[in-house]
MARVEX-958678 format. One record per residue: z, y, x of N, C-alpha, C in turn; residue in three letters. Coordinates in pm, whole numbers, plus 50000, padded with zeros to 5 digits. Layout:
// residues N
PT,Z,Y,X,Z,Y,X,Z,Y,X,ALA
...
This chain:
// residues 124
PT,50000,49886,50083,50000,50000,50000,50000,50123,50089,MET
PT,49929,50217,50042,49916,50335,50126,50028,50432,50101,SER
PT,50045,50519,50193,50151,50619,50186,50127,50707,50065,THR
PT,50002,50735,50041,49968,50820,49927,50006,50752,49796,LEU
PT,49987,50627,49784,50020,50552,49663,50171,50552,49643,ALA
PT,50246,50532,49753,50393,50532,49745,50441,50669,49701,VAL
PT,50383,50774,49757,50423,50911,49721,50392,50936,49574,ILE
PT,50273,50892,49530,50236,50911,49389,50328,50833,49295,LEU
PT,50366,50715,49335,50457,50633,49252,50594,50701,49247,ILE
PT,50643,50749,49363,50772,50817,49367,50768,50942,49279,VAL
PT,50657,51018,49292,50642,51141,49211,50638,51104,49062,ILE
PT,50567,50997,49027,50557,50952,48887,50695,50910,48836,ALA
PT,50768,50837,48920,50902,50792,48881,50992,50914,48862,VAL
PT,50984,51012,48954,51065,51133,48943,51028,51208,48815,VAL
PT,50898,51219,48786,50854,51290,48665,50904,51216,48541,ILE
PT,50892,51083,48540,50937,51004,48425,51089,51020,48409,VAL
PT,51163,51014,48521,51308,51033,48515,51342,51172,48463,LEU
PT,51268,51273,48510,51292,51410,48464,51265,51422,48315,ALA
PT,51157,51359,48268,51125,51363,48125,51232,51289,48042,LEU
PT,51276,51174,48094,51380,51097,48025,51510,51178,48019,VAL
PT,51547,51241,48133,51667,51324,48137,51655,51443,48042,LEU
PT,51536,51505,48038,51513,51618,47949,51525,51574,47803,LEU
PT,51463,51460,47770,51470,51408,47633,51615,51371,47597,ALA
PT,51684,51309,47692,51823,51272,47671,51910,51397,47650,LEU
PT,51885,51498,47732,51961,51622,47721,51937,51689,47585,ARG
PT,51808,51691,47542,51777,51748,47410,51843,51668,47299,ARG
PT,51843,51537,47312,51905,51451,47212,52055,51477,47206,SER
PT,52119,51485,47323,52262,51512,47329,52291,51650,47268,VAL
PT,52211,51748,47304,52229,51884,47252,52208,51886,47100,GLU
PT,52108,51814,47052,52081,51806,46909,52199,51742,46836,SER
PT,52254,51633,46891,52370,51569,46830,52491,51662,46833,ARG
PT,52508,51736,46942,52618,51830,46951,52606,51938,46843,ARG
PT,52485,51994,46825,52463,52096,46721,52488,52037,46582,ARG
PT,52441,51914,46561,52463,51849,46431,52612,51828,46405,GLU
PT,52686,51786,46506,52831,51769,46493,52898,51904,46463,ARG
PT,52851,52008,46529,52907,52141,46506,52879,52188,46363,GLU
PT,52757,52163,46314,52725,52197,46175,52812,52117,46079,ARG
PT,52831,51990,46109,52916,51903,46027,53059,51956,46026,GLN
PT,53110,51993,46143,53246,52046,46152,53259,52176,46074,ARG
PT,53158,52261,46083,53162,52389,46010,53162,52364,45860,GLU
PT,53081,52269,45815,53077,52235,45673,53214,52179,45629,ARG
PT,53273,52095,45712,53404,52039,45681,53511,52149,45678,LEU
PT,53503,52245,45772,53597,52357,45770,53586,52435,45639,ARG
PT,53461,52455,45596,53438,52526,45471,53496,52448,45353,SER
PT,53477,52316,45353,53533,52233,45246,53685,52237,45249,GLU
PT,53742,52231,45368,53888,52237,45382,53940,52368,45323,VAL
PT,53874,52478,45357,53916,52609,45305,53907,52610,45152,ALA
PT,53797,52555,45100,53781,52550,44954,53889,52466,44888,GLY
PT,53918,52351,44947,54021,52264,44889,54159,52329,44899,HIS
PT,54185,52397,45008,54315,52466,45021,54329,52575,44915,ARG
PT,54221,52647,44894,54224,52753,44793,54248,52692,44654,GLN
PT,54179,52582,44624,54198,52514,44496,54341,52462,44484,GLU
PT,54393,52406,44594,54530,52353,44592,54629,52465,44562,ALA
PT,54609,52580,44623,54698,52694,44600,54690,52739,44454,GLU
PT,54567,52746,44401,54551,52789,44262,54619,52689,44168,ALA
PT,54603,52559,44196,54666,52459,44110,54818,52462,44125,HIS
PT,54867,52491,44244,55012,52500,44265,55069,52616,44184,ALA
PT,54998,52728,44182,55043,52843,44103,55043,52807,43955,VAL
PT,54936,52743,43909,54928,52702,43768,55038,52603,43736,THR
PT,55065,52509,43827,55171,52410,43804,55305,52479,43789,ALA
PT,55333,52578,43873,55458,52653,43863,55467,52725,43729,THR
PT,55357,52787,43689,55356,52858,43560,55381,52760,43445,GLU
PT,55317,52643,43452,55333,52544,43345,55474,52486,43345,LYS
PT,55534,52469,43463,55672,52421,43469,55765,52523,43403,GLU
PT,55742,52651,43431,55823,52757,43369,55804,52756,43217,ASP
PT,55679,52742,43175,55650,52739,43031,55718,52617,42966,GLU
PT,55712,52503,43034,55776,52382,42980,55926,52402,42968,ALA
PT,55987,52466,43068,56131,52492,43063,56165,52583,42946,ALA
PT,56081,52687,42925,56104,52777,42811,56092,52700,42679,ARG
PT,55993,52614,42670,55973,52536,42548,56090,52441,42524,GLU
PT,56141,52379,42632,56257,52290,42617,56379,52368,42568,ARG
PT,56400,52488,42625,56513,52570,42579,56496,52608,42432,ARG
PT,56374,52647,42395,56346,52684,42257,56369,52564,42164,SER
PT,56323,52447,42207,56341,52327,42125,56489,52296,42107,ALA
PT,56566,52312,42215,56710,52287,42206,56776,52386,42111,ALA
PT,56734,52512,42118,56789,52614,42028,56755,52580,41882,GLU
PT,56629,52539,41861,56587,52504,41724,56663,52380,41675,HIS
PT,56684,52284,41764,56758,52164,41725,56901,52201,41688,ALA
PT,56962,52289,41767,57099,52332,41738,57103,52406,41604,ALA
PT,57004,52493,41582,56998,52567,41455,56977,52469,41339,ALA
PT,56891,52371,41359,56867,52272,41254,56994,52194,41224,ALA
PT,57069,52161,41328,57195,52089,41309,57294,52176,41231,GLU
PT,57301,52305,41270,57390,52397,41197,57347,52407,41050,ARG
PT,57216,52419,41028,57166,52431,40891,57194,52305,40811,HIS
PT,57178,52190,40876,57207,52064,40807,57355,52058,40769,ALA
PT,57442,52101,40861,57586,52102,40833,57616,52199,40720,GLN
PT,57555,52318,40725,57576,52416,40619,57526,52363,40485,GLU
PT,57411,52295,40487,57356,52240,40363,57450,52133,40308,ALA
PT,57505,52051,40395,57601,51948,40353,57724,52011,40290,LYS
PT,57775,52117,40357,57893,52186,40304,57863,52252,40170,GLU
PT,57746,52313,40158,57710,52379,40032,57691,52277,39919,ARG
PT,57634,52161,39955,57615,52056,39856,57752,52008,39807,LYS
PT,57846,51988,39901,57982,51948,39864,58047,52055,39777,ARG
PT,58030,52180,39817,58088,52291,39740,58025,52297,39601,HIS
PT,57893,52277,39594,57825,52279,39465,57879,52169,39375,ALA
PT,57905,52050,39433,57961,51940,39354,58100,51977,39303,ALA
PT,58181,52042,39389,58314,52085,39346,58305,52187,39234,GLU
PT,58214,52284,39247,58198,52388,39145,58148,52326,39015,VAL
PT,58057,52229,39027,58004,52162,38909,58116,52086,38837,GLU
PT,58199,52019,38915,58314,51947,38858,58408,52044,38788,GLU
PT,58430,52157,38854,58518,52260,38794,58456,52313,38666,ARG
PT,58322,52332,38667,58254,52381,38546,58270,52281,38433,ALA
PT,58261,52152,38465,58278,52049,38361,58421,52052,38306,GLU
PT,58520,52066,38396,58659,52074,38350,58679,52197,38261,ARG
PT,58621,52309,38304,58633,52433,38225,58566,52415,38089,GLU
PT,58453,52344,38088,58382,52321,37962,58468,52234,37869,GLN
PT,58526,52129,37928,58613,52043,37846,58734,52123,37794,ARG
PT,58790,52206,37883,58903,52288,37841,58861,52384,37730,ALA
PT,58742,52442,37745,58692,52534,37642,58675,52460,37510,ALA
PT,58620,52338,37514,58601,52260,37392,58737,52225,37330,GLU
PT,58830,52184,37419,58965,52150,37371,59028,52268,37300,PHE
PT,59024,52383,37366,59087,52502,37308,59009,52552,37186,HIS
PT,58879,52529,37186,58799,52565,37069,58838,52480,36950,GLY
PT,58858,52349,36974,58902,52261,36866,59041,52301,36817,GLU
PT,59128,52331,36911,59264,52373,36873,59260,52502,36792,ARG
PT,59172,52593,36833,59162,52719,36758,59115,52691,36616,ALA
PT,59018,52599,36599,58968,52565,36465,59079,52501,36382,GLU
PT,59159,52413,36447,59268,52347,36376,59368,52452,36330,GLU
PT,59401,52545,36415,59498,52648,36380,59442,52740,36272,ARG
PT,59312,52764,36272,59251,52847,36168,59260,52773,36033,GLU
PT,59240,52641,36038,59251,52564,35914,59395,52565,35862,ARG
PT,59486,52563,35961,59627,52568,35922,59660,52702,35856,ASP
PT,59590,52808,35890,59612,52940,35832,59567,52942,35686,LEU
PT,59472,52865,35657,59417,52870,35520,59500,52797,35423,ASP
């Protein structure tokens, strides 16, 4: 083999190696840029999710406060209902007593009415 052939082969090998290294470098750089774009997109998603989480946390706090108010209101209404039920029971008992008294008074009125008629007959 001639010296010229060896030199040409070495030059060809160097050129091929240079092209392979250049292609490899571009590939590595392309993957690096793609990873960076991916990371940026993920950062954006993280920021969006954090913002949503904060908004939901605020809403959750508001709803917890509202639920506490509703529980207090329900307890107040239950207490009022219990008081009203007790008052209704007492009034019903009182009404029965008054009704009984009215019946006694009616019987007494009839008794005295009969006695008055008897005494009027005795006058005649």
